[in-house]
Each structure stands twice: as structure tokens, then as C-alpha cells.
C-alpha positions in Angstrom: 0.0 0.0 0.0 1.3 3.4 -0.9 2.0 6.0 1.7 0.2 9.4 1.6 3.5 11.0 0.5 3.8 8.5 -2.4 0.2 9.2 -3.5 0.9 13.0 -3.5 4.2 12.5 -5.4 2.3 10.4 -8.0 -0.3 13.1 -8.4 2.5 15.7 -8.7 4.0 13.7 -11.5 0.8 14.4 -13.5 0.6 18.0 -12.4 3.9 19.3 -11.1 2.7 22.9 -10.8 -0.3 22.1 -8.5 0.2 24.4 -5.6 -2.0 22.5 -3.2 -0.3 19.2 -3.9 3.1 20.8 -3.4 1.9 22.3 -0.1 0.6 18.9 0.9 3.9 17.3 0.1 5.7 19.8 2.3 3.4 19.0 5.2 4.0 15.2 4.7 7.8 15.8 4.6 7.6 17.7 7.9 5.5 14.9 9.5 8.3 12.5 8.4 10.9 14.7 10.1 12.4 15.9 6.8 12.4 19.5 8.0 14.8 20.9 5.5 12.9 19.5 2.5 9.6 20.7 3.9 10.9 24.2 4.5 12.5 24.3 1.1 9.1 23.3 -0.5 7.3 26.0 1.5 9.9 28.6 0.5 9.3 27.8 -3.2 5.6 28.2 -2.7 6.1 31.5 -0.9 8.2 32.6 -3.9 5.5 31.8 -6.5 3.8 34.5 -8.4 1.5 35.1 -6.7 3.0 33.8 -3.4 1.0 31.0 -1.7 0.1 32.7 1.6 -0.5 29.5 3.7 3.2 28.6 3.0 4.4 31.5 5.1 2.3 30.6 8.1 3.2 26.9 8.0 6.9 27.7 7.5 6.8 30.0 10.5 5.0 27.4 12.7 7.7 24.8 11.7 10.5 27.2 12.4 9.1 28.1 15.8 8.8 24.4 16.6 12.4 23.9 15.7 13.4 26.8 18.1 14.3 29.0 15.1 12.1 31.8 16.4 13.9 34.7 14.8 13.4 33.1 11.4 9.8 32.4 12.2 9.2 36.0 13.0 10.8 37.1 9.8 8.6 34.6 7.8 5.5 35.9 9.6 6.3 39.5 8.8 6.8 38.6 5.1 3.6 36.6 5.1 1.5 39.3 6.8 2.6 41.8 4.1 1.9 39.4 1.2 -1.5 38.5 2.7 -2.4 42.2 3.0 -1.3 42.8 -0.6 -3.6 39.9 -1.7 -6.5 41.2 0.4 -6.4 38.2 2.7 -7.1 39.9 6.0 -8.0 36.6 7.7 -4.6 35.1 7.0 -2.9 38.4 7.9 -4.7 38.4 11.2 -3.8 34.8 12.0 -0.2 35.4 11.3 -0.2 38.6 13.3 -1.6 36.7 16.3 1.0 34.0 16.0 3.7 36.7 15.7 2.5 38.3 18.9 2.5 34.9 20.6 6.2 34.6 19.9 6.9 37.5 22.1 9.3 40.4 21.7 12.4 39.7 19.7 15.5 39.4 21.8 17.2 36.6 19.9 
């Protein structure tokens, strides 16, 4: 039986540009502990035109979980700006709340 990751990779072979499949693969990689590959995939999605807003939030959550809080804050600030530019006030608000929860930068 194929793993979830293998199923996503098979679908991506048919449609390598599918943003949601690429995002799903990044989440699966993270679940498997392949943090570098996951964050790399999210970075690519955040660099798309237009940027994929959920990638910023997920990358920040992963970075914070890896004790890379300064990088998480930076990713959130970028994501908030992109979300606002795209008129996505809900995502901007969620990322703002998470940024506030990380406390004041002293790292």
C-alpha cells in the first residue's frame, strides 16, 4: 500500500505545478521529520507569483517548533505583508496573532 506521501508524489508527476499538492507534500515531509525539504518546499511556494500565503504561516510554525524563532518572526512578517497585498485579512490576522504569541524579539 502506498503512503500518503507516495500518493501525493504520484499526483504531482501528473501536475507538477499544482500548488495545493506541493503544499501537501511539504506537510508530509515535515511529518516524516524531513524539516529541510519541507521548509524548502514552503519557501518555493512563498516565492511563487502570486505567493502562496499558507506557506508563510506553515513555515513560521515549523521554524518556531524547531526553536528558530527569529526566522519564524521574519517569515510571519513577510507573510503578513503578502496576505495584505492579496487582500487576505484573515490570514494576515492569524499570522499577526502568531507573531504576537512569539513575544518580543531578543534573539
